[in-house]
N, C-alpha and C positions, 0 to 999 in steps of 0.2 A: 733394582737397575740392569739397564739392559745390557745383553754383548752383543757386539757386531756379528753378525753371521749365524747368532744360536737360534734356534726355535721360529726359523723363517726359511718361507720359502720363493724360490727364483723362477721369475718367472719369462720363458723364452720366445721367441717372434715363434709363431705368428701370431702373437699376443705387441703388435706394433704400436696400437693405440689403446692399449693397455696398462696402468703402473706396471712397475718393476718387483713389486711384491705385493703378495694378496693380504687383507689381516690377519689376524690370526683365527617199537617193535624195530629190522631191519631197516633201516634208512638206506635205502639206492639211489648212490651219490647221478647226480644227473649226467657227470663228468662237463669235459672239455668241446664245444664244435668245430674244432677248427680242425679236426680231419678229415672234416668234408671242403674247405678252404682251395683246391686245387684249383685256381680259378685259370690260372696258364697251364698249360701242358708242357711248357719249356721252362720251369719251377723246377730246381733240383732238389733233394733230401741229403745231396752229398756231397766228398769232393771231386762229385765230376764238374759241379758250377763250376764257370767260367769266374775267379774271384774277381778280376778287373774291373766285371762292372758293378760290382755291390759299391752302395753306398753306404755302408753301415756295417761292420762285423761288432756283434756283442759277443766275448770271450768269458770260458768259464761261467755258464750257467746254470741252476736249478731249474727246472721243471714241475710245477705244480702235482703231476702224476708219477711225479719220484726221481725220474731220468737224470742224472746227473752228467757234469764235465762237457756240455755242451756249447756248442759255436752258435749264435743263429745271425745269418745273413740276409741283407736288406737291396733292395733292387725297387727304383721303383714305386718307393711308398709302401710296398709288397716286400712280404719273409719271400727269400729265394731259398733259402737254404739251412735244414737244422739237423746239426751233424756234427760230432767231437774233431777238436784240430781243425777247421779248414785253413786250406795253404795263410801263408800270409802275404800281404799286397801292401797297396797304397793307401785301401779306406781307412777312414777312420774308424776307430774302434771304442769302442764304451768294456769295461772288467767288471763284469756283475759281480764277478769276487766271489766264487761257487757259494752266492746269496742266489733267491727266488726271482725267476722272470717268470712273472703271472700276466696273462690278458689282463687288459683296463677292469678296472670296478667299472658298474653297471651298477644306476639307480631305479628302480622302474614305477618308482613312484614318488614324485616329491609334488611341492606347491611352490614353482616362483612366485609366482605371484601374491601369496602372504608371503614368506620369507625373509626376517629380519626386520619387520614390523614390531617387535615386540615392545606394549606398555603404548601404542597408536591406534585408537586413542586413549586406551586405558589399558591396564593391569587382566586377567584371568582370575583373579582371586581365589574363585571356587577350584579352578582348574578343571573343571568339567568340559566336555567337547561340545553340547547344548550355550555354553556359553563362551566360550572358543567364536561356535556361527556368529550367535549374537555378536560379539565385537566386531567382526569382520564385516559384520552390517552396517554397524553401525560407522565405522572410518570408509567404509567405499565413495560416497559422494563429497572425502578430502580427498581424493587420493589423482595424483596425476601422473602423465606418463613419463616423464623425468625421476619419480620417485621409483615408479616400479621397475623403471629400467635399471636405474643406478642397482638397486637394491639385487634384480636378475643379475646383474653381471659381476657384482662382488661375488655373489655366490656361487657363478659358475670359475671365480678366480681361486675359490677357494676350494673347489670339485677339482679340478687341473691340480693345483697344487695336492691333493691326497690323491690324484691315480685314478677321478673319474673321468670316466671318458666317453658316457654314456646317460642321459639320465630323460627320465620317459614325465613329464610335468603337464599335471590339470591345470587348467588356466576356468574361473569361476565366470560363464559366460551371462551372469546374470545382471550386469549393470548396461541401461539401454545405451551406453556408447560404445560399448563392445569397449570397454580404453585397455583392458588385461590383455584381452584377445590382438588386439594391434599391438600393443606393446611388446608383445612376447614373438611374436609371428616377426616383427624386428629383431629380437635378439635372438631367436631361432635365426637367422642369417648374419648377422654378426662373428657370432660361437660356432658358426658349422665348421671353421678352418680346423677347431680343437673339442669340439665339443658334438657327439650327435645328438639334438635334441628332438623328440619326439610331443606335441600336446595336444592333447588330450580335451575336446569342451568337456566341460563339467557345471552339470543346473544347482549347484550348491543346494539354493530352496526348493528341488525338484522340477518337473517338468506340471505334475497334477496340482499339485500345490499351488503354481506361479505357472499358472498358462501362458505369462508370457512368454517364458525361456523357451518354447517348445520351439517359436520362430526365431527366439536369439540363439537358440541352438545349432539349428538350420545355417540358419548367416552365417556364426563363425565356421562351420564347416567351407562354406561355399567361400569364405575370405584364406583358407588353407592350414585351418584343422583335419590333423588326417587320422584323431582318434575318437569315439562315441564315446562318452561317458554316462553314468547315470546315479542316483540317487538314492533307492526303491522305498529304504526303510523308513525314509524321511520326509516321503509321503502321508498325507493325510489317513489314510486306513492300510491294512495291508493289500487290499484285493488292488486299490491303485498304484500301492508299493506291483504289483504282480502284472498291471497293464500297462507300467512306466515302462519297465523291462521288456513286455511287447512288443512296443511302439517303437522303443529303440535299437531293439536287436534288430526289428525289420529298417529301419534305417538305415543302420550300419550294412546289409546287405542287401539294399536297392541303391547304395553307393558304394559299396567291395570297399569297405573299412574292417578296422579292426572294430573290437569293443574290450573297454577298460571303467569296468562300473564296479565304483563306491557299495560294498552290498553287508548289509547285516552287523555294521560296525556299531554294536551293544553288547547286553549281555543278555538279553531277551532270548532263553532257550526257541521259545515260538518262532524266531523271528529266521523263519528261513526260504528269503529271495532268490539263497544261493542255486536253488533247487527247481524256480522257478527260469533261474538262467540257465542253469543247466538243458532245460529241458527245451525252451527258446531258442538257445544254441544248436541246437540239432533240429529242429525246427526250420532256421532257418538258412539253413546250415553253412553256419558258421563254424564248426569243430576246428581246435587248431589257431583260432581269430580269437577267442573273448579270453578277458581275463576278471577273473572277480579278485577284488582288493579289500583286505580286513579279513571278512568271516569271521568276526570276532564271537559273535555269536554261538557259534560250534564251540567254542570254548564250556559250552553252558550247559550244550542239546542234551537229549539222553542218550546212551550208547548202539540204542539200539537204533536209534532211529539213524547216526551218523552212520550206524553198519548197512547203511542200506546208502544212502545220500552218497556218501563216497566213490560206489561204486557207477553211482549217475554221473557223478563229476569228469571219475575216467572215460566216459563212455564218451562224453558229449566233449572230450579233451579240453578242457577247461585249464587254465594255469592260473597261478596263485602269485598273492603277494600277501606279504606279513608285514607288519613293520611294530619291528619290537619294542623302540624308542617311546615312541608313541603309543601304541595301544596298551601297553603297561601303563602308562602314567594315566590314562584315559579311562579306561576299562577298570570296572569294580570299583567307584566311584558310591555308588549305591552301598556298599555293603558293611559290615561290621567287619565282626570275622569270624569266621577262615575269611579272607581276600582272595576273590578269584584276578588270577594273571591277566584271563583275558584274551592272551591268541590263539591264533584258530591253531590247528591239528597240524602243526609241521609233518613228525615223524610221521603220523597215522599217512597224511598226503603225498609224501616223501614215496614209501612203499609200496601205493598202490598204484606209481609208475607215472604220477603226476608231477609237472615242473614247478616249485614252487621257489619260490625268493624274496629275500628280505631288502625290504627298502627302510629311506630315512623318515621320508611322510614330508615331516617339515622342519623346520627349525628360524629357531630365534623369534622364533612369532607367537600368538596370545593361544594356539594348541598344544605349543612345547616351548619351552623357551632355552633348552637347551640346544647344543647341535654345534659344529663347526664340518658338517660334508664330511666326516671317518667315514667310510661303511666297514672298518675294521671296527671300529665302536660297534656299529650296526651287531655287524654276526658276533658279537660276543656277548654283548645282550642277550641276542636271537638263541644263539648258543644255552648259558645262563637260564633263561626264564621256560626254555621248550625242554631244559635237562639233557639238551643232545650233549653228552659227555662221552661217549664212547669214540674210539680213533676214526672208524669212518662217520660216524655221527659229525666229530669235526668239523674232518673234510669236505664234508657236505656244507657245514654251513659257510665256507669257503665258497665251494660250489655257487650256495643262494646269493654271495654279491657279485657273482663277475659270471661264468659261464649262463646260468639260468634266466637271470634279467633279461641278458643276450637274447636266449631263445624266446621272452616272453614280448621282448619290443623289436624280434623280428629281424637283427640288426644281422645287414650282408658281410663275409670276410671277419667274420670276429674267432680270433683263436690265436695260436703260434703253430701251426702250420703249414708251410710254403705253400704261394696263393693268397695265406690271408691277411691282410690289411695290418703294418708294421705297426702297429699301436700295441704297447706293454709300461708294465711297469716292474723296474728292479728294488724289489723290496730288501728290505735290513733285515733276513731270517731265511732260515734253511729249507720248510718247509710251513704249509697253507697251517697246520697247527700252531709251529709259532711267530706266525703274521698274525696273530689273529690275539694269541697269547702278547705280544707284545706292541700289538696295534703299531708294524714295524714301521718305518721311516721308509716311505719311498725316494729313495733316492735320487733314482732317475725316471722323468715321464716319461714316454715318446710315442707323439703321435705323426704316421704314417715317414717315419724314419727319424724323425726332428726332434732332440728335445724341445719339449715344451715347459718344464718346467725339474727340479732339485730341492732335495733337501737334506740338510747335516746330518750323519749318522748321530742315533743316540747314543752319547757317551759322556757318562757321568766320572770328571775327575774326584780321584782322592787324597787323602790327605793321612794314613794311616799308617802305622808304625806297621811293618817289617807286611806289610802288604799290596796287594799289586795298585799304581798307580792310576789307575780305570776300569770301568767295567759297564759293558752295555748291555746286560741281564741275557746274553745266553747261555744257552746253559752248558757248565765245565764240560769238556772232554774226560771223565776221571768216575 
């Protein structure tokens, strides 16, 4: 039985053309980049701000850094004031109800072109990465622009309802039609009012294994894809993998673009393309603009080698995305017992000062059959699989699905300080740790000062003698 108004996200304008409801060691915290947001010197942080100029006021908010009892004033799509007890005015108000107000969730590694394709043309019965790649290749000739677009837009609906307002999606350029490239460029234009969508030119079958992909990748960049991708561990040899890294980093340097490379997504401790990526980053002057995705082989590398590798990565100012849901599912498939988890060394990388984010990666496709664009589910799996269960470590897991991904994508105006874009989520939780534990309801999702989605509170009704009439799973105060 379906109860109207329960477990359904409502979407609001700017969704005029979309359906009203979507389908169903020491860890150093990077913190939020919002303090750099003072884009307009006239935007204040206290009660001296003229309330008559506000377009929206959020009352009684808790922030991820632990501050409580704050109001947030919005003007012209940006945060204009963050202070206690902003004066009353005629501006519309949202009562956060002493709940957590967070910057939006960010997914810095996803594949919109494969999303929601589960079972097409067949299911991945082995569950391995290589069978998934084979199935994707089998299905590409039958893809149409309409199918790709509707799947991508549906996932974006889910994203907004979950408070995910920024996505970096890799796009397979290995189709001579460049069908996925053209379709996702169109999707990027359509979702721009409510999602920051970055696209990566991704040669799924390599550029040396499949030489035609070199020209196709350049053509994709010419059409407007803004990040250079690669997959060195899928090239025919280690030497050719290293050569592909050199070629792609030089291409990015010539064009002034960022790099986001699938790197070492296997269980082979001798798969060390991330070391080449760090070296080429420095040689090409790309420090701070290159991201290594997955880095799963670091899970299996010799500790002495990693002790030298991580400082080299830090010197290159590499950033890292880890895909907890997908890599704990795909990796270790060749093991009996013990079975490796296959996630990169997140706590150690964070402790060395690298920016590390968690990503959803895939959803309801031949790589990963599960998922609903819930970045709190991603944070929860990352926390469990990396054993990041200290208080600071759990807070760092929240950063890994918010601020860290924003840094990797280079998002302008991200955060909760005056001058930042008025993009935020009101969560049914008191702090980041509780948000992860509960996978908290996104009570309101706000984009540029406008509510774009809302969800009902997570509350269960009880019919027990002598007990409360309901519970919301929040910790009682006793």
